[in-house]
C-alpha positions, 0 to 999 in steps of 0.5 A, a space after each residue: 445459298 445465294 452466291 452473293 450471301 456473305 460467308 458464315 463466320 465459324 469461330 474455332 476454339 482449340 483444346 487444352 495446351 494448344 494454339 490454333 494450328 489444328 485449324 490452319 487447313 480448315 479454310 479448304 476443309 469446310 468448303 464454300 460459304 464458310 469462313 473459319 476464324 481460329 481464336 487464340 487464347 493468351 499465353 501461346 503462339 503469337 500471344 505467348 508473352 501474355 498471362 494465361 487465363 484460368 478464370 471465367 471473368 478474365 476469359 470473357 473480358 479477353 474474348 467477347 469483344 472479338 466475336 461480333 455479329 454483323 447484320 445479315 451474316 450469321 456466325 457459328 462457334 465450334 469448341 474442341 475439348 477445352 474449347 467446348 467449355 469456352 464456347 458455352 461460357 461465351 454464349 451464356 454471356 452473350 445471352 446474359 448481356 442481350 447480345 446476338 447469339 450464334 446461329 449454332 453452337 458446335 462442341 466436340 471431345 468434351 464432357 458437358 459441364 455437369 459431367 465428370 471430367 477426368 482431366 480437369 478433375 486432376 488439374 492440381 495433381 503432381 506432374 507424374 499423376 497427370 501424365 499417367 492420366 493423360 497416358 491412360 486416356 491416350 492423350 500423351 504425345 509419343 516421347 513426352 515422358 522423356 522430353 524435357 521440353 514438353 514438360 517444361 513448356 507444354 505442361 504448364 500451359 496444359 495445367 493452366 488450361 485445366 484450371 480454366 476448364 474447371 472454372 468454366 464448368 463451375 460457372 456453367 453450373 451456377 444458377 447465377 452465372 448461367 440460368 438454364 440451357 441456351 435457346 440455340 441449336 447445338 451439334 455435339 461431335 464425338 470421336 469413336 475412339 475418344 476415351 475422355 468424351 465417347 459418344 454416350 458422354 457427348 450425348 449429355 450436351 442435350 441437357 444444355 440446349 432448349 433448341 434442336 440438338 444433333 449428335 454425330 460421331 466421326 472416326 478418330 480419338 480425342 484429337 479428331 479435330 486434326 482430321 478432315 471429317 470434322 471440318 467437312 461436317 461443320 461446313 455442311 452445318 454452316 451452309 444449312 444455317 445459312 439456308 435457314 436464315 442464319 438465326 439462333 431461333 429454333 427452326 422447324 428443320 433445324 434438327 437436320 442441320 448436320 445431315 446436308 
């Protein structure tokens, strides 16, 4: 990659109930030639006074204009858990509106839209039932069961994010909103200890791209986004994207994008 080449812009979308804190150290973790851009949804952190989004169309209206392609500068999108569905939704809308597509879509810790999802499927259950499901999946933070603040502040955000996830899954499977798989290379990453989206489930993302698809497994549970292996992997993938010319058109060597 030439020293004068602009960095690949890596848009990052977090899991349900979260803001952008998991990506704060990524500028160092992804390595050279990559610019991480965490994207914050309404209703959290600096946008906490805005209404949370629970539908496909409001999400597109809020986020799409902030993800712009620049001539000669490829971009990649990574979504973790809920963020994977957000990335899928945005890319489908870009195709529908004939906008430039990302050079690579990367998803992690999320069943594909057409697979069962043990969390969004119980989005309207009682708090105790939802917490029990979180506990069984290893997703409940230590002390949350006895933490009034967590229930009062985090649970409402989490529940609305699960409603959003359900809406995005429904839209992705709609022949009207999402006509078929995307013609974009895709990288599906799983944690070897993730009970919600283990490697065999993440392999289902192959159905969602007509371009080369790679699957990778890193050490960790559902929140492997907080560890160092994922940004290193994505940094390598982005540098390969740059070497291949920064286009979403399938390239003869695109199946190797995560191996360098």
